[in-house]
C-alpha positions in Angstrom: 0.2 133.5 146.0 3.1 135.9 145.3 3.7 136.7 141.6 7.0 135.3 140.4 9.3 137.4 138.2 9.3 136.5 134.5 13.1 136.3 134.8 12.8 133.0 136.7 13.9 130.3 134.4 12.7 127.3 136.4 8.9 127.2 136.4 8.7 124.9 139.4 9.6 127.9 141.6 6.2 129.5 140.8 4.2 126.3 141.2 4.4 125.9 144.9 1.0 126.0 146.7 0.8 127.3 150.3 -1.4 125.6 152.9 -1.8 126.3 156.6 -2.3 122.7 157.6 -2.1 119.1 156.4 -5.9 118.7 156.2 -6.0 121.0 153.3 -3.3 119.1 151.5 -4.8 115.7 152.3 -8.3 116.8 151.0 -6.8 118.4 147.9 -5.5 115.1 146.6 -5.4 111.5 147.8 -1.9 110.2 148.1 -1.6 106.5 148.8 1.9 106.8 150.4 3.4 109.5 152.5 7.2 109.5 153.0 7.9 111.4 156.2 11.1 112.9 157.4 11.3 112.8 161.2 13.8 115.5 162.6 12.4 119.0 161.9 9.0 117.6 160.8 7.6 115.2 163.5 10.0 116.1 166.4 13.1 118.0 167.3 15.0 115.1 168.7 13.8 115.8 172.2 10.0 116.1 171.9 7.2 115.9 169.3 6.2 119.1 167.6 2.7 120.4 168.6 0.0 118.6 166.7 2.3 116.0 165.0 0.9 113.0 166.8 -2.7 113.8 166.1 -1.9 114.7 162.5 -0.4 111.2 162.0 -3.6 109.7 163.4 -5.8 111.8 161.0 -3.7 110.7 158.0 -3.9 107.1 159.1 -7.7 107.3 159.5 -7.9 108.5 155.9 -6.1 105.4 154.7 -2.7 106.9 154.1 0.3 104.5 154.1 3.1 106.3 156.0 6.7 105.4 155.9 9.5 107.2 157.8 12.4 108.0 155.4 15.3 109.4 157.4 18.9 110.2 157.0 19.5 108.9 160.5 22.7 106.8 160.7 20.8 104.4 163.0 18.9 101.3 161.8 15.2 101.3 161.1 14.2 99.4 164.2 16.1 101.9 166.4 14.3 104.8 164.7 10.9 103.3 165.4 11.9 102.7 169.0 13.0 106.3 169.3 9.6 107.5 167.9 7.8 105.3 170.4 9.8 106.8 173.3 8.7 110.2 172.1 5.1 109.3 172.3 4.4 108.3 168.6 2.5 105.1 167.8 4.8 102.9 165.6 1.8 100.9 164.4 0.7 104.0 162.4 3.8 103.5 160.1 4.1 100.9 157.4 7.8 100.9 158.2 10.9 103.0 158.2 13.9 103.3 155.9 17.0 105.1 157.2 20.4 105.8 155.7 21.8 103.7 158.5 19.7 100.7 157.5 20.6 101.1 153.8 24.2 101.3 154.7 24.0 98.2 156.9 22.2 96.1 154.3 24.6 97.1 151.5 27.7 96.4 153.7 26.2 93.0 154.8 25.0 91.8 151.4 27.7 93.3 149.2 25.7 92.5 146.1 26.7 95.8 144.5 30.1 95.9 142.7 31.1 99.1 144.5 30.5 97.6 147.9 32.1 94.3 146.9 35.4 96.2 146.2 35.5 98.0 149.6 37.4 95.5 151.7 36.8 94.9 155.4 39.2 97.3 157.2 37.8 100.7 157.9 38.3 104.0 159.7 35.0 104.4 161.6 33.8 107.9 162.5 30.9 107.7 164.9 28.9 109.3 167.7 29.9 109.6 171.4 27.2 111.7 173.2 24.5 110.3 170.9 25.7 106.7 171.5 28.0 104.7 169.2 26.7 102.7 166.2 27.1 99.0 166.4 28.8 97.2 163.4 27.9 93.8 164.7 27.2 91.3 161.9 29.1 93.1 159.2 32.4 91.4 159.6 34.3 94.6 159.5 37.7 95.3 161.1 37.9 98.8 162.7 41.4 100.2 162.4 42.9 103.4 163.9 45.8 103.7 161.4 44.9 105.1 158.0 47.6 103.0 156.4 45.8 99.9 157.4 42.4 101.1 156.2 40.6 100.1 153.0 37.7 102.6 153.4 36.0 105.1 155.7 32.6 104.5 157.3 31.0 107.7 158.7 28.0 107.4 161.1 28.6 110.4 163.2 30.7 113.5 163.8 31.9 113.1 167.4 34.3 110.2 167.8 36.7 107.8 166.2 36.0 104.1 166.5 38.7 101.9 168.1 39.7 98.4 167.3 38.6 97.4 170.8 35.0 98.3 169.9 35.1 101.5 172.0 35.5 105.0 170.7 37.4 108.1 171.6 35.9 111.6 171.3 37.3 113.8 168.6 36.7 117.4 167.6 35.6 118.2 164.1 39.1 119.7 163.2 40.7 116.5 164.4 38.5 114.4 162.3 39.1 116.6 159.3 42.9 116.0 159.7 42.3 112.3 159.7 40.2 112.7 156.5 43.1 114.6 154.9 45.3 111.5 155.4 42.5 109.3 154.0 42.1 111.4 150.9 45.9 111.3 150.3 45.7 107.5 150.4 42.6 107.6 148.1 40.3 105.7 150.5 36.6 105.7 149.5 34.0 106.8 152.0 30.5 105.5 152.9 28.4 108.1 154.6 25.5 106.7 156.6 23.9 110.1 157.1 24.0 112.6 154.3 22.5 115.5 156.3 24.7 118.6 156.7 22.8 119.8 159.8 19.8 118.7 161.9 17.4 120.4 164.3 17.9 119.4 167.9 15.9 121.2 170.5 15.6 124.2 168.2 19.4 124.3 167.6 21.3 123.3 164.5 23.8 120.5 164.9 26.6 119.4 162.5 25.9 116.0 160.8 28.0 113.5 158.8 27.1 115.0 155.5 29.3 118.0 156.3 32.3 115.7 156.7 31.5 113.9 153.5 31.2 117.2 151.6 34.6 118.3 152.9 36.0 114.9 151.9 34.8 115.4 148.3 36.5 118.8 148.2 39.7 117.0 149.2 39.2 114.8 146.1 37.8 111.8 148.0 35.1 109.5 146.6 31.9 109.4 148.6 29.0 107.0 148.5 26.0 108.9 149.8 23.5 106.5 151.4 20.3 108.5 151.7 18.4 111.7 150.7 18.6 113.5 148.3 19.8 110.4 146.4 17.1 108.2 144.8 18.1 105.0 146.5 16.1 105.8 149.6 13.0 106.9 147.7 13.0 103.8 145.5 13.2 101.7 148.6 10.3 103.5 150.1 8.1 103.0 147.0 8.9 99.3 147.0 8.0 99.0 150.7 4.7 100.9 150.1 3.9 99.1 146.9 3.3 102.3 145.0 4.8 104.3 142.2 5.9 107.9 142.2 2.6 109.4 141.1 0.8 108.0 144.2 3.5 109.3 146.6 4.3 112.5 148.5 7.4 113.3 150.5 7.3 115.6 153.5 10.4 117.2 154.9 12.1 120.3 156.2 15.3 120.3 154.1 15.2 121.7 150.6 18.6 120.2 149.7 17.8 116.7 151.0 14.0 116.1 151.3 12.7 118.3 148.5 15.6 117.9 146.0 15.4 114.2 146.5 11.7 114.1 145.8 12.2 116.2 142.7 14.9 113.8 141.4 12.6 110.8 142.1 9.5 112.4 140.4 7.6 112.5 143.7 5.5 115.5 144.8 6.7 117.1 148.0 5.6 119.2 151.0 8.2 121.6 152.5 7.8 122.2 156.3 9.2 125.6 157.1 9.6 125.3 160.9 12.8 123.1 160.5 16.3 123.8 159.5 15.4 126.7 157.1 13.4 128.7 159.7 16.1 131.2 160.3 16.7 131.7 156.6 13.0 132.4 156.2 13.0 134.9 159.1 10.6 132.8 161.2 10.7 133.3 165.0 7.8 131.2 166.3 6.6 127.6 165.7 3.7 127.6 163.2 4.5 131.1 161.9 3.6 131.4 158.2 6.5 132.0 155.8 6.3 134.5 153.1 5.7 132.6 149.9 8.0 134.8 147.9 10.8 134.1 150.4 10.2 130.3 150.0 10.3 130.7 146.2 13.6 132.6 146.5 15.1 129.9 148.8 13.9 127.2 146.4 15.8 128.8 143.6 18.9 129.1 145.9 18.9 125.3 146.6 17.5 124.3 143.2 14.8 122.3 145.0 11.1 123.0 144.3 8.3 121.8 146.7 4.8 121.2 145.4 3.4 122.5 148.7 4.6 124.6 151.6 3.3 124.4 155.2 4.4 126.0 158.4 4.4 122.7 160.4 3.2 119.2 160.4 -0.2 120.0 161.9 -3.7 119.2 160.8 
C-alpha cells in the first residue's frame, strides 16, 4: 500500500485497502447486505461487464443479501427488467431501490411536508432517446408554460414533457434557458436522478444531476432523490433488515456511491473501471489503479472508500 503524506488531514484517505477481486473482500469480512450500483459496476448500459454475472452468483452462494441501489430515474421494477434483459438473474437480488422509485413514492404519498407543498402542475424534463418516464398514477398536470408551473420534475436531460403526454426533444442549452425562467419564478425542483454523468458503452453521458447542480447555482431549491443522500441508503437497510455495520456499498462514483456510504456510516468498495477510469489513467478493463492515485482522487472528492477494486469480478 502506498504511504500517505503526513500532511493529509483526513485519515480515511490512507485507510483504503486494495483487492484484485471480490473474493478477497468477501472472505476478509462477512457482510450481510451488499448495496450494488449498476451502471459502471455490473454493466455499461449495453452489456454486462466481464465476470459480473458469475460474481453475483458467488456472492449469493455465500449467503449475501444483494440490493440494487441506483440513481436511475426509472422505477425499481423497470430496473430489474433491464438487468434481466442484459442476462442477469433478478432472483439473486433481494430487491432494487432507485431514485425514480423514491421520487414516485414521495410524489404519490405526499406524507412529507416538503412534497405536500409542491402542488400538481409541473415542468417535466425527461428522456427522448432513452424512452420517456411515465407519470401515471401521480395526478400531476404537465405544463409547458413556466408561469403555470408549481415545480420542476427532472427525470432526464433530452426532452421537455408536453401536456398531451408526449415530449419534444431539447438540447441542453435550451433546457438551461427554461430553468433560468423557473429560477426567476422561484420554482422548487425534484431531481429523480442525481448522477452528473454515467457510463454508457464506455462513454460518459450527461445526466439529470448536472441540470440540478446548474439550477442550484441559479439560486433554485433542489430536492435530490438518491445518492449521495442518505434517503436511499436508509431505504436499502430497511429492505435488507440490517444496520449500517452489516452493510457494504459498491459503486464507481466517488461523489455519489462512496460519499453517500460515508455519510450513512456504511463501508464501501470503489470500482475503478467506471466513471473515474480516465482520471485514474486506466486504459483497459480490469487494469489496476495506482493506490496513491486513488487516494489523491478520494481527497479531491472528499469521499473515502474502504476498499478499491479494478472491477466487479470474483
